[in-house]
Backbone as a printed PyTorch tensor [residue, N CA C, xyz], in Angstrom:
tensor([[[ -2.6610, -19.7470, -28.8640],
         [ -1.5830, -19.3070, -28.2520],
         [ -0.1980, -19.7810, -28.4050]],

        [[  0.5470, -18.9620, -29.0040],
         [  1.9940, -19.1670, -29.0370],
         [  2.6450, -18.3910, -27.8860]],

        [[  3.8390, -18.8070, -27.5260],
         [  4.5910, -18.1390, -26.4960],
         [  5.7410, -17.4090, -27.1650]],

        [[  5.8410, -16.0800, -26.9010],
         [  6.8960, -15.2740, -27.5060],
         [  7.8070, -14.7320, -26.4130]],

        [[  9.1390, -14.7990, -26.6720],
         [ 10.0710, -14.0970, -25.8090],
         [ 10.0960, -12.6600, -26.1950]],

        [[ 10.4760, -11.8120, -25.2660],
         [ 10.3790, -10.3910, -25.5510],
         [ 11.1470,  -9.8950, -26.7720]],

        [[ 12.3720, -10.4000, -26.9450],
         [ 13.1690,  -9.9770, -28.1260],
         [ 12.5540, -10.4960, -29.3770]],

        [[ 11.9020, -11.6990, -29.4020],
         [ 11.2730, -12.2600, -30.5630],
         [ 10.0350, -11.4490, -30.8990]],

        [[  9.2870, -11.0190, -29.8610],
         [  8.1120, -10.2470, -30.0760],
         [  8.3990,  -8.9290, -30.7510]],

        [[  9.5290,  -8.2910, -30.3320],
         [  9.9950,  -7.0480, -30.9380],
         [ 10.3190,  -7.2590, -32.4090]],

        [[ 11.1270,  -8.3160, -32.6620],
         [ 11.5400,  -8.6440, -34.0640],
         [ 10.3730,  -8.9620, -34.9660]],

        [[  9.2950,  -9.5380, -34.3690],
         [  8.1640,  -9.8990, -35.1870],
         [  7.1960,  -8.7440, -35.3160]],

        [[  7.4940,  -7.5860, -34.6600],
         [  6.6160,  -6.4080, -34.7380],
         [  5.3860,  -6.5270, -33.8840]],

        [[  5.3560,  -7.4250, -32.9260],
         [  4.2140,  -7.5600, -32.0750],
         [  4.1730,  -6.5320, -30.9500]],

        [[  5.3200,  -5.9670, -30.5660],
         [  5.4580,  -4.9310, -29.5940],
         [  6.4830,  -3.9590, -30.0800]],

        [[  6.4230,  -2.7160, -29.5500],
         [  7.3730,  -1.6750, -29.9830],
         [  8.6860,  -1.8230, -29.2140]],

        [[  8.6050,  -2.0590, -27.8880],
         [  9.7440,  -2.1980, -27.0780],
         [  9.4560,  -2.9770, -25.8030]],

        [[ 10.5230,  -3.3520, -25.1220],
         [ 10.3820,  -4.0840, -23.8820],
         [ 10.8400,  -3.2030, -22.7300]],

        [[  9.9860,  -3.0380, -21.7360],
         [ 10.3210,  -2.2490, -20.5370],
         [  9.4450,  -2.6700, -19.4200]],

        [[  9.8010,  -2.2970, -18.2180],
         [  8.9640,  -2.6660, -17.0570],
         [  7.7910,  -1.6930, -16.9500]],

        [[  6.7540,  -2.0680, -16.2530],
         [  5.6170,  -1.2320, -16.0880],
         [  6.0320,   0.0210, -15.3050]],

        [[  6.9610,  -0.0810, -14.3900],
         [  7.4350,   1.1150, -13.6640],
         [  8.1430,   2.1020, -14.5950]],

        [[  8.9610,   1.5470, -15.5240],
         [  9.6370,   2.4550, -16.4520],
         [  8.6160,   3.1380, -17.3330]],

        [[  7.6440,   2.4500, -17.7740],
         [  6.5930,   3.0590, -18.6500],
         [  5.8190,   4.1600, -17.8830]],

        [[  5.3940,   3.8720, -16.6280],
         [  4.6840,   4.8560, -15.8470],
         [  5.5560,   6.0810, -15.6200]],

        [[  6.8380,   5.9030, -15.3040],
         [  7.7110,   7.0450, -15.1250],
         [  7.8720,   7.8670, -16.3730]],

        [[  7.8920,   7.2060, -17.5100],
         [  8.0100,   7.8670, -18.8170],
         [  6.7970,   8.7580, -19.1420]],

        [[  5.5850,   8.2700, -18.8360],
         [  4.3800,   9.0120, -19.2170],
         [  3.8430,   9.8870, -18.0720]],

        [[  4.4910,   9.8610, -16.9100],
         [  3.9350,  10.5540, -15.7370],
         [  3.8320,  12.0380, -15.9570]],

        [[  4.6530,  12.6440, -16.8340],
         [  4.5700,  14.0870, -17.0400],
         [  3.4950,  14.4710, -17.9650]],

        [[  2.8900,  13.5610, -18.6830],
         [  1.8210,  13.9010, -19.6390],
         [  0.5680,  13.0890, -19.4230]],

        [[  0.4700,  12.3640, -18.3240],
         [ -0.6980,  11.5700, -18.0660],
         [ -1.1090,  11.7200, -16.6020]],

        [[ -2.3500,  11.4980, -16.3180],
         [ -2.8120,  11.5090, -14.9060],
         [ -2.7740,  10.0840, -14.4490]],

        [[ -1.9320,   9.7820, -13.4700],
         [ -1.7900,   8.4370, -12.9350],
         [ -2.4580,   8.3650, -11.5520]],

        [[ -3.0580,   7.2260, -11.3050],
         [ -3.7720,   7.0220, -10.0250],
         [ -3.2450,   5.7070,  -9.4240]],

        [[ -3.1520,   5.7520,  -8.1270],
         [ -2.7540,   4.5630,  -7.3770],
         [ -4.0240,   3.9830,  -6.7090]],

        [[ -4.3060,   2.7350,  -6.9270],
         [ -5.5060,   2.1320,  -6.3790],
         [ -5.0960,   1.0600,  -5.4420]],

        [[ -5.6610,   1.0080,  -4.2640],
         [ -5.3950,  -0.0380,  -3.3170],
         [ -6.7120,  -0.5550,  -2.7290]],

        [[ -6.6250,  -1.7320,  -2.2070],
         [ -7.8380,  -2.3460,  -1.6210],
         [ -7.4810,  -2.8300,  -0.2110]],

        [[ -8.3130,  -2.4740,   0.7090],
         [ -8.1890,  -2.9690,   2.0460],
         [ -9.4210,  -3.7750,   2.3620]],

        [[ -9.2210,  -5.0360,   2.6660],
         [-10.3570,  -5.9260,   2.9430],
         [-11.0450,  -5.5640,   4.2290]],

        [[-12.3320,  -5.8960,   4.3140],
         [-13.1240,  -5.6010,   5.4890],
         [-12.6400,  -6.3790,   6.6440]],

        [[-12.4870,  -5.7730,   7.8240],
         [-12.0410,  -6.4890,   8.9880],
         [-13.2440,  -7.2280,   9.5930]],

        [[-12.8870,  -8.3680,  10.1950],
         [-13.9260,  -9.1260,  10.8470],
         [-14.3630,  -8.4520,  12.1480]],

        [[-15.4850,  -8.8610,  12.7070],
         [-15.9930,  -8.3020,  13.8890],
         [-14.9710,  -8.4230,  15.0440]],

        [[-14.3330,  -9.5550,  15.1670],
         [-13.3640,  -9.7320,  16.2390],
         [-12.1700,  -8.8070,  16.0850]],

        [[-11.7540,  -8.5780,  14.8230],
         [-10.6120,  -7.6780,  14.6050],
         [-11.0110,  -6.2200,  14.9860]],

        [[-12.2150,  -5.8230,  14.6140],
         [-12.7180,  -4.4940,  14.9710],
         [-12.8280,  -4.3440,  16.4540]],

        [[-13.3650,  -5.3590,  17.1460],
         [-13.5480,  -5.3270,  18.5680],
         [-12.2160,  -5.2070,  19.2600]],

        [[-11.2520,  -6.1020,  18.8640],
         [ -9.9360,  -6.0570,  19.4870],
         [ -9.2240,  -4.7890,  19.2460]],

        [[ -9.4110,  -4.1920,  18.0430],
         [ -8.8080,  -2.8700,  17.7600],
         [ -9.3600,  -1.7820,  18.6430]],

        [[-10.6710,  -1.8160,  18.8900],
         [-11.2980,  -0.8260,  19.7690],
         [-10.7820,  -1.0010,  21.2410]],

        [[-10.6870,  -2.2540,  21.6270],
         [-10.2180,  -2.5140,  23.0310],
         [ -8.7590,  -2.0490,  23.1310]],

        [[ -7.9410,  -2.3230,  22.1220],
         [ -6.5340,  -1.9130,  22.1560],
         [ -6.4010,  -0.3870,  22.2060]],

        [[ -7.2150,   0.3000,  21.4420],
         [ -7.1980,   1.7820,  21.4230],
         [ -7.6040,   2.3120,  22.8300]],

        [[ -8.6260,   1.7500,  23.3910],
         [ -9.1020,   2.1510,  24.7320],
         [ -8.0110,   1.9010,  25.8170]],

        [[ -7.3700,   0.7260,  25.7520],
         [ -6.2750,   0.4040,  26.6810],
         [ -5.1020,   1.3800,  26.5390]],

        [[ -4.7370,   1.6890,  25.2570],
         [ -3.6420,   2.5910,  25.0090],
         [ -3.9180,   3.9620,  25.6320]],

        [[ -5.1710,   4.4190,  25.4490],
         [ -5.6010,   5.6930,  26.0560],
         [ -5.5200,   5.6580,  27.5660]],

        [[ -5.9430,   4.5860,  28.1840],
         [ -5.9110,   4.4670,  29.6590],
         [ -4.4650,   4.4410,  30.1680]],

        [[ -3.6130,   3.7360,  29.4800],
         [ -2.2150,   3.6540,  29.8880],
         [ -1.5730,   5.0300,  29.7760]],

        [[ -1.8350,   5.7280,  28.6830],
         [ -1.2340,   7.0810,  28.4760],
         [ -1.7480,   7.9930,  29.5900]],

        [[ -3.0320,   7.8820,  29.9940],
         [ -3.5740,   8.7250,  31.0240],
         [ -2.8550,   8.4900,  32.3050]],

        [[ -2.6660,   7.2450,  32.6820],
         [ -1.9870,   6.8850,  33.9040],
         [ -0.5670,   7.3760,  33.9100]],

        [[  0.1320,   7.2210,  32.7960],
         [  1.5010,   7.7270,  32.6880],
         [  1.5820,   9.2140,  32.8780]],

        [[  0.6010,   9.9780,  32.3310],
         [  0.6430,  11.4050,  32.4540],
         [  0.3870,  11.7580,  33.9070]],

        [[ -0.5300,  11.0940,  34.5820],
         [ -0.7900,  11.3910,  35.9780],
         [  0.4280,  11.0880,  36.8400]],

        [[  1.0930,   9.9920,  36.5920],
         [  2.2370,   9.6130,  37.4280],
         [  3.4050,  10.5570,  37.1620]],

        [[  3.5720,  11.0620,  35.9080],
         [  4.6840,  11.9660,  35.6500],
         [  4.4310,  13.3580,  36.2460]],

        [[  3.1460,  13.7230,  36.5090],
         [  2.8300,  15.0330,  37.1210],
         [  2.7850,  14.9850,  38.6460]],

        [[  2.6520,  13.8280,  39.2260],
         [  2.5070,  13.7850,  40.6880],
         [  3.8820,  13.7650,  41.3520]],

        [[  3.9960,  14.5420,  42.4060],
         [  5.2580,  14.5570,  43.1510],
         [  5.5150,  13.2260,  43.8650]],

        [[  6.7330,  12.8670,  43.9550],
         [  7.0330,  11.5670,  44.6550],
         [  7.3870,  11.8120,  46.0520]]])
């Protein structure tokens, strides 16, 4: 392993040109099928439990708000 700077790599014929990966993807997007891949890690049991509790509490609060907004004062 040698270390090459971009301009030196072009001069040595090791690469055709220097550009960002975003520039390259934009350039080929009209003639290639591009996919975006993402990864979401698995939530722990406590995170899933707290998420369920939070969803239930949000629903209960919304229900109470709706009842209060409909009841005459």
